N, C-alpha and C positions, 0 to 999 in steps of 0.2 A: 504494500500500500504506500503510495507516494504522499508524503506529508506536505501540507500547504500552509502551515502557520507562518505568518509574516516573519521574515528573517531566518526561517528554517526550511525554505523550499528545497525540494529535491528534484534532481534531473528526471525528465519524463522518459529518458532512454535507459540510463544506467543506474538511477536512484542515488547518485552521489549528491552530497550537499552542495548547493549552488551558492558558494561563498566568494565568487570572483567579482570583478568589476561589473558595474551595471550602467546601462544607458536609460536614464529616466526622462521620458517625454512629458511628464507632468500629467495634469488632469485633462483628458480629451473627451469630447462628445463621441457617441457612437456614430460611425460614418454613415449609417443608414437612417439617422434620425432627422429626416427632412421634416420641416415644421412650418407652421403658419406664422404670420407676422405677430410679433409681440411675445413669442414663446422662446425662452432661452433653454436649450436642452441641457440636461444634467451631464456631468462629466465623471470620468473614472480614471484612476491612475493607470498608465501603461508603462511598464518597465521591462527592459530586455537584458539578457545576459547570455553567456556561453558557458557550458559545462567545461570545467578544466580537465575532467577525466576523459569524456568521450567526444567533446567538441560540439555537441548539439547547441545551436543558437535557438533560444526560446524566450517566451515571455514569462516573467515571474510574477508580474502584477497585471491582471487583465480582468475585464468585467465578467460577471456571471451571465449565463444564457438569458435570464429574464431581463437583463439590462440592454442586451443587443437585439432581442427579438424584434423584428420589424413592426412598426406602428402603421405602416401603409401596406396595402395588398399587392403592390406592383413590384416590390423588391425581388429581383431575380438577377443572377449573375451568369456571365458567359465564360466558357473555358474553350481553349483552342481544340479543334477537332480535325484539322486538315491532315494530320499525320496518321489518323486512325485507319486509313486504307492499308498503310504499311504494317501497322500493328496487327490488323486482322489477317493480312497475308502471312505474317510470321506465326500466328496462332493456329491457323487452319491445319498445317501439316502435323501439328502435335495432336490433332483430334482425328486423324485419318483412321478409318475402320470402325468408328464409333457412331452411334446415334447420339450425338453430343447434345448437351444441355448447358446453357449459360444463364447466369443469374447476376443482375445488377442490384445495387443497394442504394443508389442515389440519383439525383437529377442530371448528372453529367455522364451517366453510363449508357443511356439510350443510343447515342450515335455509334458506339462500338458494338452494342448488341445488334443493332440494325445491320451492320456490316457482316457480322457473324451469321445473322439470319439469312442473308443473301447467299451464303455458302452452305445452307442446310442445317445450321445449328439452331435448335429450338431455344427460345429465350424467355425470360421472365424478369420483370422489374418489380422488386419488392416495394410494397407501400408501407414502409415502417412508420410513417407519420400517421397512418390510419389504424395502428394497432393499439390495444389497451395500454401498452407500455409507454406510449407517447403522452398519455394523460390528457387532461383538458387544459386548454390555454385560456388566458385571461381575455375578457372582452376588449376589443380594439387592438389585439395583437395578431400577428400572422406568422406563426412559427416557420422557420426555414432551416438553414444549415446549422445554426447554433443549437437547435433542438435535435436535429437529426444526428449530429455527432454523438450526443449522449445516448442514442439508441444503438450505436454500434459497439456493444459490449457483450460479453458472453451470456449473461443472464437474459438480456433483452433480445438477443438473437436466437435464443433456444427454441422459442415457438416457431420462428421462421424455419429453423433447421429441421424441425419435426415435420413441417408441411411441404417444404420444397428444397430440402437439403440434397446432397448427393450430386452436386453440380460438377460438370467437367471444367467449367470456367466460371469463376466468381470475379466480378469487376467492381473496383472501388476507385473512382477517379476524383481527384481534387476534394477529398474529404479528410484524409489523414492529417493534413496540416491544420485542420480546424479542431482536431480532437483534443480534449483536455486530458486524455489518457491514451495516447497512440498505441502503446504496447497492448493495452486491453482491447483496443479496436482490432488489431491484427490477430490476437488470440481468439476473439469472438468470431471473426470471419472464417476461421478454420472450420467451424461447425457446419458451414454451408458446403464444404468441399466433399465430393465423393472420392473413392479410392483412385489415386493417380490424378486427381484434379489439380488445377493450377489457379492461383490467385493472381489477378492482374491489378497492380496498384500504380496509380499515376499521381505524381506530386510535382509542383514547381521546384526547380532548382534555384536556390537563393544565392548561388555563388556570384552571379554577375552584379546584382544590386548591392551586395555587401562589398564587393571589390570596388565598385564605383562610388561608394558612399552616397547612395540614393535612398533618402528617408521616406519617400512617398510609398515605398513598397511595404513598410511596416503597417500592420492592420490589427486592430484589437481582436478580430475574429480568427486571425492566423496565429495559432499558439506556438507552433514549431516551424522553424525555417531550415528545411533540410538541404543538405548537399548530397552528392553521390555517396560520400563516405558515411555520413550519419544515417541516411535512410537504409543503406545496406546493413549497417550495424543493428539498427532497429529490427529489421526483418529477421536477422539471425537470432537476435535476442528473443524474439517472439516464437522461435521454433520453426523457422522456414529455411529451406535451401534455395539459394538464388540460381535459377536456371538461366535467366537472361536479364540483362539490363540494357535498355535502349535509350539513347539520348536523342532528342529532337530539338534542333537549334532554333532559338528565337532571338530577336534583336534585343529585347529587354530581359527575358529570362528563358531558360531552356526547360523542356518538359522531360522528366525522368519516368520511364515506364519499366516497372519490375515485373517479371514473371516468376512466381514463387511456387514451390511445392512444399507440402508438409514434411518436415523432418523430425517432428517430435518423437522422442524415444530412441533416436538413432544418434550415434556418435558424430560429433561435429568438431571441426577444427576451431579452436578458440580465436575469435577475431581480436585484433589489436584494439585496445581500449583508449590509447592515447590520442587525443584530438588536438594536438598542438597547432596544426595548420588552421583549423577552423577557429580555435581560440585566439590565435594571433590576428586572423582576419577580423574577428569581432573587435579586438582591442583597437585596431586601426579605424574601424567603423565608428566606435564610440568616441575616439579622439577627434575625428573629423566633424562630428555633429555641430559643436559650437561654431566652427569655422564656416560650415555651410550655411548655418542660420545667419551669421553676420554677413556673408557674401551676398546672399539673396536679399536680405533687408537693405543692405547698402545700395545694391543695384536698383532695386525697385524704388527706393527713396529718391535716387537720382532721376528716374523717369518722372516721378510725381513732381519733383522740384523743377523739372524742365517743362512742366505743364501738360504732360502726356498722361491721360487716363489709361488704366490697365484693365483688360478683360481676361477672364479665364474661361477657356472652352473645354468641355468634356468633364462633367461633374460626377465622377465616380469616386470610389473610396480612395484612389490614389491622389486625386485632386484635393479631396477633403483633408487627407492626412498631410499633404504638402502645405495646405493653407494653415492648418491649426498647429501642427508640430513645429513648423519653422517660424511661427509667429507672424504670418503675412496677411492676416485678415484685413488690417487697416489700409492696405495698399490696393486692394482689388475693388474696382468700381462696378464692374459688370460680371455676372456669372451667366454662362450660356451653355445650353445643351439642347440637342434636337430630339430628345426623348419627350414625347408629349406629356407623359405622367409627371415629369420633373418640373415642367414649366409652370411658373406661378408660385411654386413653393420656395422655401429658403433652405439652402444647404446648411448643415450644422456648422456654426462658427461664422456664417455670413449674414450681413445685414441688408443684402439686396436680393430681390427675387430672381429666380432663374428665368432667362429669356431664351429665345431661339438664336442660332448663329446668325441668321439673317437680320434679326433685330439688333444684334451687337454690331453687325457690319454697317447698319444704317446710322449708328452713332458716330459722327465724324470726329468726336473728341477722343475716341479710343485710339491711341497711338501705338499701344503695345498689346499684342495678343499672346498670352501664355497658353500653350497647347498641352493638355493632359489627355492625349489621344494616342492610339497605336501609331507607331512610325509608318506603318503601311498606309494609314489614312492621310498622312501629311501631304503627299503630292496632290491628292484630290482637293484638299482644303486650299492649298496654294492656287490651284487652278480655279476653283469655285470663287475664291475671293481675290482674284488678280487685281480687281479695281481697288481693293483695300490696300494692297501692297503698292499699287501704282501711285496712290496718294501719299505714300511715305510711311505708312504704318509698318511696324516690324513684328515678326512672329518668332517666338522662341519656344522650344520644347522645355517642359519642366523636368525631364528625366536626365539625371546627371550622367555624363559620359556617353550619351547616346550618339551613335554615328551621325554625321552632319545631316544627310538627307535633305540638304537645301535649307535647313533651319539653323539659325545661329544658336549657340549655346550660351548660357549665362554663367553657369557655375564654374569654379576653377578646375 
């Protein structure tokens, strides 16, 4: 059992005492707490550290699920799926000669199940949120990943295992990093596997954003920040053998896909527990935080002093973390996003309502556009708003160390 008393937190991978240096972001609002005018959202401390023993970067102070449960019904996240054709192509030969069955446990598993289905693999997507274990939610809340992660535990998965266990493939994409107990999550998922079955786990690799000192990627709902080294240690600790690990390159972060088989009860080579590389990476990340805050504040202050209003485009959790953690709220005049559900509401930490990108473009006083969007979307934005650039406005990505892509960078 991992203890969580303040000051006595233990690592979510190896259970070592987390007594190393910490990066304290202070009290932050939940990134999904979009609100109406006049409402100031509550805050919660967010503190990050790295285990000196195994290297896992993780939050040691983060909000309870009932703090981050969405208060609006339209909160839904997107995860990359362009690489899943390749993942399916690699899995199918492992299932040859079987009337194979696949099971998914979360909202991001359907695209891979669909691809397996086109190759004759029967599939089922569990409705864990509809089980008695999910409990009843408070009026005005709309449970999502923060609640689902708590259902991926041995006891809660036991009923699902009784009714639909014995799967040849169990899929769990982009949920392990949300888990408050990732070791228990992996142990629980084993119950869904049949003899010779494989567990497919996908997580974002945190290596790039940690190396680039990009603080927009920290999120109160992401408890663990895996690298290839730490996620493989976790899988081994949970009693799995790693059959394959596939890396899919991304501009801002890579995707790691692990194919695991149950090795519980069999002899395994002990994995090296020392995480010096990750621990040193975190120390650099921690040390650079005040520098990045000062650099962003100084540059934006300069824009405002020159009479240029600043707009922020793409109001997701990265933009909101960027705004609040780096203390930039007072510099942003306009918040813009083309999701209709967001328009007219206020992002947590902002005092201006969200408008469309076209509305921001019509404001001739906006001289600086900060882009919190995928790098793949930047050329289309430049093309769409060529007239904005022609009148002298500048566009900058918020993501530290991002390849140019025609957009100037602000941070050192």
